[in-house]
LUMKOLTI-12812 format. One record per residue (C-alpha): residue number from 1; x, z, y negated. Coordinates in pm, whole numbers, plus 50000, padded with zeros to 5 digits. Each point is the difference from the previous one (the first is absolute). Layout:
N
<pt i="NUM" xx="X" zz="Z" yy="Y"/>
...
***
This chain:
163
<pt i="1" xx="54778" zz="17208" yy="50038"/>
<pt i="2" xx="49659" zz="49917" yy="49839"/>
<pt i="3" xx="49645" zz="49945" yy="50210"/>
<pt i="4" xx="49761" zz="49727" yy="50028"/>
<pt i="5" xx="49634" zz="50024" yy="50025"/>
<pt i="6" xx="50078" zz="49813" yy="50365"/>
<pt i="7" xx="50243" zz="50364" yy="50033"/>
<pt i="8" xx="49751" zz="50249" yy="49911"/>
<pt i="9" xx="49673" zz="49810" yy="50172"/>
<pt i="10" xx="50226" zz="50023" yy="50357"/>
<pt i="11" xx="50080" zz="50392" yy="49927"/>
<pt i="12" xx="49566" zz="49997" yy="49923"/>
<pt i="13" xx="49981" zz="49822" yy="50348"/>
<pt i="14" xx="50218" zz="50243" yy="50146"/>
<pt i="15" xx="49846" zz="50271" yy="49896"/>
<pt i="16" xx="49660" zz="49893" yy="50084"/>
<pt i="17" xx="50098" zz="49932" yy="50367"/>
<pt i="18" xx="50171" zz="50302" yy="50036"/>
<pt i="19" xx="49864" zz="50371" yy="50066"/>
<pt i="20" xx="50255" zz="50136" yy="49667"/>
<pt i="21" xx="49808" zz="50118" yy="49716"/>
<pt i="22" xx="50283" zz="49910" yy="49721"/>
<pt i="23" xx="50327" zz="49819" yy="49906"/>
<pt i="24" xx="50231" zz="50032" yy="49766"/>
<pt i="25" xx="50219" zz="49752" yy="49914"/>
<pt i="26" xx="50269" zz="50078" yy="49699"/>
<pt i="27" xx="50183" zz="49707" yy="49841"/>
<pt i="28" xx="50265" zz="50063" yy="49704"/>
<pt i="29" xx="49738" zz="49878" yy="49717"/>
<pt i="30" xx="49635" zz="50071" yy="50231"/>
<pt i="31" xx="49859" zz="50254" yy="50165"/>
<pt i="32" xx="49699" zz="49907" yy="50282"/>
<pt i="33" xx="49783" zz="50252" yy="50133"/>
<pt i="34" xx="49733" zz="49838" yy="50287"/>
<pt i="35" xx="49714" zz="50260" yy="50124"/>
<pt i="36" xx="49729" zz="49905" yy="50232"/>
<pt i="37" xx="49627" zz="50032" yy="49823"/>
<pt i="38" xx="50151" zz="50027" yy="49667"/>
<pt i="39" xx="50169" zz="50355" yy="50049"/>
<pt i="40" xx="50001" zz="50333" yy="49843"/>
<pt i="41" xx="50274" zz="50118" yy="49776"/>
<pt i="42" xx="50187" zz="50030" yy="49730"/>
<pt i="43" xx="50092" zz="49656" yy="49836"/>
<pt i="44" xx="50236" zz="49942" yy="49730"/>
<pt i="45" xx="49792" zz="49774" yy="49815"/>
<pt i="46" xx="49661" zz="49958" yy="50071"/>
<pt i="47" xx="49884" zz="49610" yy="50144"/>
<pt i="48" xx="49642" zz="49931" yy="50058"/>
<pt i="49" xx="49934" zz="49873" yy="50335"/>
<pt i="50" xx="50071" zz="49615" yy="50090"/>
<pt i="51" xx="49686" zz="49971" yy="50200"/>
<pt i="52" xx="49659" zz="50187" yy="49994"/>
<pt i="53" xx="50047" zz="49957" yy="50433"/>
<pt i="54" xx="50167" zz="50251" yy="50176"/>
<pt i="55" xx="50329" zz="49884" yy="50033"/>
<pt i="56" xx="50408" zz="50115" yy="49947"/>
<pt i="57" xx="50039" zz="50097" yy="49644"/>
<pt i="58" xx="50341" zz="49872" yy="49829"/>
<pt i="59" xx="50112" zz="50168" yy="49754"/>
<pt i="60" xx="50322" zz="49921" yy="49821"/>
<pt i="61" xx="50191" zz="50190" yy="49765"/>
<pt i="62" xx="50332" zz="49929" yy="49792"/>
<pt i="63" xx="50260" zz="50221" yy="50150"/>
<pt i="64" xx="50302" zz="49908" yy="49729"/>
<pt i="65" xx="49995" zz="49697" yy="49832"/>
<pt i="66" xx="49681" zz="49809" yy="49832"/>
<pt i="67" xx="49777" zz="49765" yy="50290"/>
<pt i="68" xx="50147" zz="49624" yy="49929"/>
<pt i="69" xx="49769" zz="49737" yy="49921"/>
<pt i="70" xx="49733" zz="49868" yy="50261"/>
<pt i="71" xx="50020" zz="49612" yy="50007"/>
<pt i="72" xx="49696" zz="49840" yy="49843"/>
<pt i="73" xx="49982" zz="49707" yy="50282"/>
<pt i="74" xx="50024" zz="50163" yy="50335"/>
<pt i="75" xx="50068" zz="49709" yy="50326"/>
<pt i="76" xx="49692" zz="50048" yy="50245"/>
<pt i="77" xx="49998" zz="50009" yy="50344"/>
<pt i="78" xx="49972" zz="49656" yy="50176"/>
<pt i="79" xx="49960" zz="49882" yy="50325"/>
<pt i="80" xx="49950" zz="49629" yy="50199"/>
<pt i="81" xx="49727" zz="50011" yy="50253"/>
<pt i="82" xx="50123" zz="49811" yy="50273"/>
<pt i="83" xx="49877" zz="49646" yy="50029"/>
<pt i="84" xx="49848" zz="50007" yy="49674"/>
<pt i="85" xx="50147" zz="49912" yy="49629"/>
<pt i="86" xx="49811" zz="50268" yy="49850"/>
<pt i="87" xx="50214" zz="50274" yy="49834"/>
<pt i="88" xx="49893" zz="50357" yy="49984"/>
<pt i="89" xx="50075" zz="50214" yy="49698"/>
<pt i="90" xx="49967" zz="50369" yy="50094"/>
<pt i="91" xx="50012" zz="50316" yy="49782"/>
<pt i="92" xx="50344" zz="50113" yy="49941"/>
<pt i="93" xx="49862" zz="50339" yy="49909"/>
<pt i="94" xx="49682" zz="50214" yy="50068"/>
<pt i="95" xx="49776" zz="50000" yy="49642"/>
<pt i="96" xx="49728" zz="49858" yy="49792"/>
<pt i="97" xx="49982" zz="49600" yy="50070"/>
<pt i="98" xx="49891" zz="49815" yy="49672"/>
<pt i="99" xx="49919" zz="49626" yy="49932"/>
<pt i="100" xx="50076" zz="50017" yy="49620"/>
<pt i="101" xx="50160" zz="50153" yy="49747"/>
<pt i="102" xx="49719" zz="50171" yy="49852"/>
<pt i="103" xx="49584" zz="49980" yy="50109"/>
<pt i="104" xx="50024" zz="49821" yy="49676"/>
<pt i="105" xx="50227" zz="49672" yy="50111"/>
<pt i="106" xx="49920" zz="49754" yy="50259"/>
<pt i="107" xx="50189" zz="50073" yy="50344"/>
<pt i="108" xx="50339" zz="49889" yy="50047"/>
<pt i="109" xx="49884" zz="49814" yy="50266"/>
<pt i="110" xx="49696" zz="49851" yy="50226"/>
<pt i="111" xx="49951" zz="49846" yy="50326"/>
<pt i="112" xx="50066" zz="49637" yy="49948"/>
<pt i="113" xx="50312" zz="50086" yy="49733"/>
<pt i="114" xx="50297" zz="49802" yy="50053"/>
<pt i="115" xx="50318" zz="50258" yy="49955"/>
<pt i="116" xx="50406" zz="49926" yy="49963"/>
<pt i="117" xx="50208" zz="50288" yy="50139"/>
<pt i="118" xx="50050" zz="50263" yy="49695"/>
<pt i="119" xx="49622" zz="49968" yy="49879"/>
<pt i="120" xx="49796" zz="50336" yy="49998"/>
<pt i="121" xx="49740" zz="50044" yy="50217"/>
<pt i="122" xx="49900" zz="50336" yy="49923"/>
<pt i="123" xx="50108" zz="50348" yy="49914"/>
<pt i="124" xx="50005" zz="50351" yy="50201"/>
<pt i="125" xx="49970" zz="50333" yy="49817"/>
<pt i="126" xx="50159" zz="50332" yy="50105"/>
<pt i="127" xx="49944" zz="50245" yy="49820"/>
<pt i="128" xx="49935" zz="49846" yy="49671"/>
<pt i="129" xx="50382" zz="49737" yy="50074"/>
<pt i="130" xx="49781" zz="49669" yy="50039"/>
<pt i="131" xx="50257" zz="49755" yy="50183"/>
<pt i="132" xx="49950" zz="49595" yy="50013"/>
<pt i="133" xx="50054" zz="49877" yy="50301"/>
<pt i="134" xx="50121" zz="49649" yy="50043"/>
<pt i="135" xx="49989" zz="49703" yy="50243"/>
<pt i="136" xx="50283" zz="49939" yy="50155"/>
<pt i="137" xx="49897" zz="49592" yy="50140"/>
<pt i="138" xx="49814" zz="49707" yy="49809"/>
<pt i="139" xx="49676" zz="49961" yy="50115"/>
<pt i="140" xx="49611" zz="50014" yy="49997"/>
<pt i="141" xx="49826" zz="50316" yy="50042"/>
<pt i="142" xx="49751" zz="49984" yy="50284"/>
<pt i="143" xx="49917" zz="50363" yy="50027"/>
<pt i="144" xx="49968" zz="50339" yy="49762"/>
<pt i="145" xx="49944" zz="50288" yy="50220"/>
<pt i="146" xx="49951" zz="50299" yy="49863"/>
<pt i="147" xx="49764" zz="50065" yy="49712"/>
<pt i="148" xx="50096" zz="50012" yy="49617"/>
<pt i="149" xx="50032" zz="50419" yy="49991"/>
<pt i="150" xx="50028" zz="50088" yy="50344"/>
<pt i="151" xx="50248" zz="50210" yy="50152"/>
<pt i="152" xx="50267" zz="49780" yy="50223"/>
<pt i="153" xx="50260" zz="50160" yy="50200"/>
<pt i="154" xx="50323" zz="49926" yy="50088"/>
<pt i="155" xx="50065" zz="49684" yy="50190"/>
<pt i="156" xx="49630" zz="49900" yy="49956"/>
<pt i="157" xx="49889" zz="49617" yy="49960"/>
<pt i="158" xx="49940" zz="49909" yy="49618"/>
<pt i="159" xx="50007" zz="49620" yy="50011"/>
<pt i="160" xx="50058" zz="49731" yy="50263"/>
<pt i="161" xx="50178" zz="49711" yy="49837"/>
<pt i="162" xx="49984" zz="49617" yy="50162"/>
<pt i="163" xx="50358" zz="49817" yy="49926"/>
***
């Protein structure tokens, strides 16, 4: 069994809303330790904190076999507001939101851009790992919620797409 970004985010949410200070999840090939406030103690491999804000730290270390490759494009969370033809694309993970592949490149999309299902909307960086977020529907981008290089939280609105 493997853990998805959503699984890890759910674990962090549970820790955040409880009085627990630490949770350890160990699967066949991965061990995840979540500690409130970053926690102190021995760690198999030093890992920089996910954010500068006080939040639970997530430390993943290989247990017995090498880690599996992370997909280059993660489907985003999508919600449809009642009585509206706009789709809200939500962050599938916590990380740094980037509108362009690099600072010198133009943004993937702008407000008013027409996108097709599968088009790249942005990337989110988590610990030097960039994950591209793609559109799941075709339409026109009518709003971009976060600023470039802003920290986004799991399930935070990123884009509004009008179908």
